[in-house]
C-alpha positions as CSV (number, residue, x, y, z in Angstrom):
1,M,39.8,-11.7,1.4
2,S,40.1,-9.6,4.5
3,V,42.9,-7.6,3.0
4,F,40.7,-6.9,0.0
5,W,37.8,-5.7,2.1
6,G,40.2,-3.7,4.3
7,R,41.3,-1.6,1.4
8,V,38.0,-1.2,-0.5
9,G,35.2,-2.2,1.8
10,N,34.0,1.3,2.7
11,Q,34.4,2.6,-0.8
12,M,32.5,-0.3,-2.3
13,Y,29.6,0.0,0.2
14,N,29.4,3.8,-0.5
15,F,29.5,3.1,-4.2
16,L,26.7,0.4,-4.0
17,R,24.5,2.9,-2.4
18,S,24.6,5.1,-5.5
19,T,22.5,4.5,-8.6
20,A,25.7,4.6,-10.7
21,A,26.7,1.3,-9.2
22,L,23.8,-0.7,-10.7
23,P,25.0,-1.2,-14.3
24,V,28.2,-2.6,-13.1
25,L,27.1,-4.5,-10.0
26,S,27.1,-7.9,-11.5
27,A,30.5,-7.5,-13.1
28,L,32.1,-6.4,-9.8
29,L,30.8,-9.3,-7.9
30,L,31.2,-12.1,-10.4
31,V,34.7,-11.0,-11.7
32,L,36.5,-9.2,-8.8
33,L,35.4,-11.0,-5.7
34,P,36.7,-14.5,-4.7
35,A,34.2,-17.2,-4.4
36,C,33.1,-19.5,-1.6
37,I,30.9,-22.1,-3.1
38,G,27.9,-23.1,-0.9
39,G,28.0,-26.5,0.7
40,S,25.5,-29.2,1.5
41,G,22.5,-29.1,3.7
42,G,19.1,-27.3,3.2
43,S,16.9,-28.3,6.2
44,S,15.1,-25.6,8.0
45,S,17.0,-24.2,10.9
46,G,17.4,-21.1,13.0
47,R,19.6,-19.6,15.6
48,T,19.8,-16.6,17.8
49,G,22.1,-13.6,17.2
50,G,25.2,-13.1,19.3
51,G,28.4,-11.3,19.8
52,A,31.7,-11.6,18.0
53,T,32.7,-14.9,16.7
54,G,35.7,-14.1,14.6
55,N,39.3,-13.4,15.3
56,S,41.3,-10.4,16.4
57,T,41.6,-9.0,12.8
58,N,38.0,-9.9,11.7
59,P,35.3,-10.0,14.4
60,F,33.0,-11.7,12.0
61,S,33.0,-15.4,11.1
62,P,31.3,-17.2,8.1
63,T,29.1,-19.0,10.7
64,D,27.5,-15.8,11.7
65,L,25.4,-16.2,8.4
66,S,24.1,-19.6,9.4
67,G,20.4,-20.1,9.8
68,D,17.3,-18.9,8.0
69,W,16.8,-15.2,7.1
70,T,13.4,-13.6,6.1
71,G,12.8,-10.2,4.8
72,H,11.9,-8.0,1.8
73,L,13.2,-7.1,-1.6
74,T,12.3,-3.4,-2.4
75,P,12.7,-2.2,-5.9
76,R,13.8,1.3,-7.0
77,D,11.8,3.1,-9.6
78,N,13.6,1.1,-12.3
79,E,13.7,4.1,-14.6
80,G,15.5,3.4,-17.8
81,L,14.9,-0.3,-18.0
82,P,13.5,-1.4,-21.4
83,W,10.0,-2.4,-20.2
84,A,9.5,0.2,-17.4
85,D,8.8,3.6,-19.2
86,G,10.0,5.2,-16.1
87,D,7.3,3.7,-13.9
88,L,7.4,1.3,-11.1
89,R,6.4,-2.1,-12.6
90,I,7.6,-4.4,-9.7
91,L,6.3,-4.2,-6.1
92,S,8.3,-5.1,-3.0
93,R,8.1,-8.7,-2.1
94,N,9.0,-11.2,0.7
95,F,12.0,-13.5,0.2
96,F,14.3,-15.7,2.3
97,L,17.8,-17.1,2.4
98,R,18.9,-20.3,4.1
99,A,22.5,-21.0,5.1
100,D,24.1,-24.1,6.5
101,G,26.2,-24.4,9.6
102,Q,29.3,-23.1,7.9
103,G,27.4,-20.0,6.7
104,N,27.2,-21.0,3.1
105,F,23.9,-20.2,1.4
106,T,22.2,-23.3,0.3
107,Y,18.7,-21.9,-0.8
108,C,17.2,-18.6,-1.8
109,Q,13.5,-18.0,-2.5
110,P,13.6,-14.5,-4.2
111,G,9.8,-14.1,-4.4
112,T,9.3,-15.5,-7.8
113,E,8.3,-19.1,-9.0
114,N,11.9,-20.1,-9.5
115,P,14.0,-20.6,-6.3
116,Y,17.8,-20.9,-6.3
117,D,18.3,-24.5,-4.9
118,V,22.1,-24.6,-4.5
119,A,22.0,-27.7,-2.2
120,S,20.3,-29.9,-4.8
121,G,22.5,-28.6,-7.7
122,G,19.7,-26.6,-9.3
123,A,21.6,-23.3,-8.9
124,S,25.2,-22.1,-8.6
125,L,26.5,-19.7,-5.9
126,N,29.5,-17.4,-5.7
127,Q,29.8,-16.1,-2.1
128,T,32.5,-14.1,-0.6
129,V,33.8,-14.5,2.9
130,I,32.3,-12.1,5.3
131,G,34.6,-9.1,5.9
132,H,35.6,-7.3,9.1
133,K,32.8,-4.7,8.7
134,G,30.2,-7.5,8.1
135,L,30.2,-7.0,4.4
136,F,29.7,-9.9,2.0
137,S,28.2,-10.7,-1.3
138,A,26.3,-13.6,-2.9
139,A,25.5,-14.3,-6.5
140,F,22.9,-16.9,-7.3
141,R,22.4,-18.3,-10.8
142,E,19.7,-20.6,-11.9
143,L,21.2,-23.4,-14.0
144,E,18.3,-25.2,-15.7
145,K,17.2,-22.4,-17.8
146,N,20.4,-20.4,-17.5
147,R,18.4,-17.2,-17.1
148,E,18.0,-15.9,-13.7
149,Q,20.8,-14.3,-11.7
150,L,20.2,-12.6,-8.2
151,I,23.1,-10.7,-6.8
152,L,23.2,-9.5,-3.2
153,V,25.7,-7.2,-1.5
154,G,24.9,-7.0,2.2
155,R,26.1,-6.0,5.6
156,L,25.4,-8.0,8.8
157,N,24.9,-6.0,11.9
158,D,27.0,-6.4,15.1
159,A,24.3,-8.4,16.8
160,R,24.4,-10.9,14.0
161,N,20.6,-10.9,13.5
162,F,20.0,-8.3,10.7
163,I,21.3,-7.8,7.2
164,H,20.7,-4.9,4.8
165,G,22.1,-4.1,1.4
166,E,21.6,-3.8,-2.3
167,Y,20.3,-6.4,-4.8
168,E,20.0,-6.9,-8.5
169,L,17.9,-9.5,-10.4
170,R,19.0,-10.1,-13.9
171,S,17.1,-12.2,-16.6
172,R,16.0,-12.4,-20.2
173,T,12.7,-10.6,-20.7
174,V,13.6,-10.0,-24.4
175,N,15.4,-12.3,-26.9
176,T,19.2,-12.1,-26.3
177,E,22.2,-13.9,-27.5
178,G,24.2,-16.5,-25.6
179,E,24.8,-15.5,-22.0
180,D,23.4,-11.9,-22.4
181,V,21.1,-10.9,-19.7
182,E,19.4,-7.6,-18.7
183,A,18.7,-5.9,-15.5
184,V,15.1,-6.5,-14.6
185,D,14.8,-5.4,-11.0
186,S,17.2,-3.7,-8.5
187,G,16.9,-2.0,-5.2
188,V,17.5,-2.6,-1.5
189,F,16.9,-5.6,0.8
190,E,16.7,-6.4,4.4
191,L,16.7,-9.8,6.2
192,T,16.0,-10.8,9.9
193,L,17.4,-14.0,11.4
194,S,14.7,-16.5,12.1
195,A,14.4,-18.4,15.4
196,G,13.8,-21.5,13.5
197,L,10.7,-23.9,13.3
198,G,7.7,-22.2,14.9
199,N,9.0,-18.8,14.2
200,F,5.8,-18.2,12.4
201,Q,2.2,-19.3,13.6
202,P,-0.8,-19.8,11.3
203,S,-2.7,-17.2,13.3
204,I,-0.7,-14.6,11.5
205,F,-2.9,-15.2,8.4
206,E,-6.1,-14.1,10.1
207,G,-7.6,-10.8,8.9
208,S,-8.3,-8.8,5.8
209,W,-5.7,-8.5,3.0
210,S,-5.8,-6.3,0.0
211,G,-3.4,-5.3,-2.7
212,H,-2.3,-6.2,-6.3
213,N,-2.0,-9.1,-8.6
214,Y,0.5,-8.1,-11.3
215,H,3.1,-9.0,-13.8
216,Y,6.4,-7.3,-15.0
217,A,4.5,-5.6,-17.8
218,P,1.9,-2.9,-16.7
219,R,-0.8,-5.4,-15.9
220,Y,-2.3,-4.8,-12.5
221,S,-5.5,-6.3,-10.9
222,N,-6.8,-5.6,-7.5
223,M,-6.6,-8.6,-5.2
224,S,-8.1,-9.3,-1.7
225,L,-8.4,-12.1,0.7
226,E,-10.3,-12.4,4.0
227,I,-9.2,-15.2,6.3
228,D,-10.9,-16.1,9.6
229,A,-9.4,-17.5,12.7
230,S,-9.6,-21.2,11.5
231,G,-7.6,-20.4,8.4
232,S,-10.7,-20.5,6.1
233,V,-11.3,-18.0,3.3
234,I,-14.5,-16.0,4.0
235,G,-14.2,-13.2,1.4
236,G,-12.2,-11.4,-1.3
237,G,-11.3,-12.1,-5.0
238,I,-9.5,-10.6,-8.0
239,D,-10.8,-7.5,-9.8
240,T,-9.4,-7.0,-13.3
241,G,-11.3,-3.8,-13.9
242,D,-13.4,-5.6,-16.4
243,Q,-14.6,-8.5,-14.2
244,V,-14.6,-9.5,-10.6
245,Y,-13.6,-13.2,-9.7
246,R,-14.5,-14.0,-6.1
247,W,-13.1,-16.7,-3.9
248,D,-15.3,-19.6,-3.0
249,T,-16.7,-19.3,0.5
250,E,-18.9,-22.4,0.5
251,G,-16.3,-24.9,1.8
252,A,-13.8,-25.3,-1.0
253,N,-11.4,-22.9,0.7
254,D,-11.9,-24.1,4.3
255,L,-8.8,-24.4,6.5
256,V,-6.5,-23.6,3.7
257,F,-4.5,-21.2,5.8
258,D,-4.4,-23.3,9.0
259,R,-0.8,-24.3,8.7
260,F,2.7,-23.5,7.2
261,T,4.8,-25.9,5.2
262,D,7.8,-24.1,6.6
263,S,7.1,-22.2,9.8
264,S,10.8,-21.0,10.0
265,V,10.3,-18.6,7.1
266,G,6.6,-18.1,7.0
267,M,5.8,-20.1,3.8
268,L,2.7,-22.1,2.7
269,E,3.4,-24.0,-0.6
270,G,1.6,-25.7,-3.4
271,F,-2.1,-25.4,-3.0
272,D,-5.3,-24.4,-5.0
273,L,-7.4,-21.4,-4.0
274,M,-10.7,-21.9,-5.6
275,L,-12.9,-19.3,-7.3
276,D,-16.6,-19.3,-6.7
277,H,-17.3,-20.6,-10.2
278,G,-15.1,-23.7,-9.6
279,A,-11.9,-22.7,-11.3
280,P,-8.7,-23.3,-9.3
281,M,-5.9,-20.7,-8.9
282,F,-2.7,-22.4,-8.0
283,M,-0.7,-20.8,-5.4
284,H,2.9,-21.7,-5.9
285,Y,3.4,-20.4,-2.4
286,V,2.4,-17.6,0.0
287,M,5.0,-16.0,2.1
288,V,4.3,-13.7,5.1
289,D,6.7,-11.3,6.7
290,E,7.8,-11.2,10.4
291,S,5.4,-8.3,11.2
292,G,2.4,-9.8,9.5
293,T,2.1,-6.9,7.2
294,F,2.7,-8.3,3.7
295,L,1.5,-11.4,2.0
296,T,3.3,-12.1,-1.3
297,G,3.9,-14.9,-3.8
298,P,3.3,-16.2,-7.4
299,I,-0.2,-17.4,-8.5
300,E,-1.0,-19.4,-11.7
301,D,-4.3,-19.5,-13.5
302,T,-5.8,-22.5,-15.5
303,Q,-4.1,-21.2,-18.7
304,G,-0.6,-21.5,-17.2
305,N,-0.1,-17.6,-16.7
306,I,1.9,-16.8,-13.7
307,T,1.5,-13.4,-12.0
308,Y,2.6,-12.1,-8.6
309,F,0.6,-10.8,-5.7
310,R,1.4,-8.5,-2.9
311,M,-1.2,-7.7,-0.3
312,M,-1.1,-5.8,2.9
313,K,-3.1,-6.6,6.0
314,K,-5.8,-3.9,6.7
C-alpha cells in the first residue's frame, strides 16, 4: 500500500482536486485501492492529536485515525447532474465519522436520515491504509437498501487532528437497473478530531437560528428556531411562502435542547418538535458544528416526508 501511494499519491491528490475527477472517483477507489475492512466497536470516544506514530518509511499509522471526527460536507454547484439544472440544490451539512482503536471507521453519519453503521453490519466499508503523506480513502455502502454510497478521499494533517479532502455521495434518485447508481452530491469535506464525551455542551444551542428546510428537488422553505438558556424553544417556525407554521412556545417544547444524546459529536437524536397547532415534526437528529455556527439534520412531517434543514446562528 505504501508503495502505491509513494508512486501516485501526489498525482491522485491533485487529480481529485479537479472537477474532472468526479465522474471516475468511485471507480478509482473501489477498484484500484486495496481494502481494509472496518472492525468492531462503535462507542463514543475521543483522543488528542499528536506527533508521528508510524515508522521510518511512513510517519503515519492507522491508529492516527482513531476517535470521533466532526465537520462539514460542502457541495459544489453540482452542475450537470440530472436534477440540478445547473443550480445548487444541496446545502452544506454537518457530519461525523467514528473510528475504533485500530483506526477503522465503524460509523458515519453523512447528514441524511441513513447512517452507515459498519459495526452493526448495516453498511460495508472499503478503507485504505493511510499513506506516508497522510492520504487515505474510505468508501461506505448502505446494505439494507443497496442504494447509498459515500466515498471520501482525505488527507490527515501532521498534528493528527484535522482532515480535509473530497467526497462523493451516490444513490438512486431515478429508476435504474441493478447496481446502477448516479452521482447525487459531490464536493469537499473537513473534519476535526473530537476530545470525546463532553466536547459539546448544551449551552451551544442557545440563540437565534435561521436558514432553510429543503429537499434535493428545488423545494425550499425558510426555517428558524429561537432557543433560550434553558434549552426551551421560544420562537421560530417554518415559512413555506404560502403559509407560516410556528413552533409551540406554550410548554410543549420546553427543555427540548437541554442535552445531547452524544456530546462527543454534537448530536441530539429522536425527538418531536411541536408546532403551535399541535402537529409534531419529528427530528431524526440535530447536529451542531464545533464553532456553534451551523445546525443541520433531517426532519419528518406527519405524512412521512423527510426534508433537511440547515440553519445558521445569527
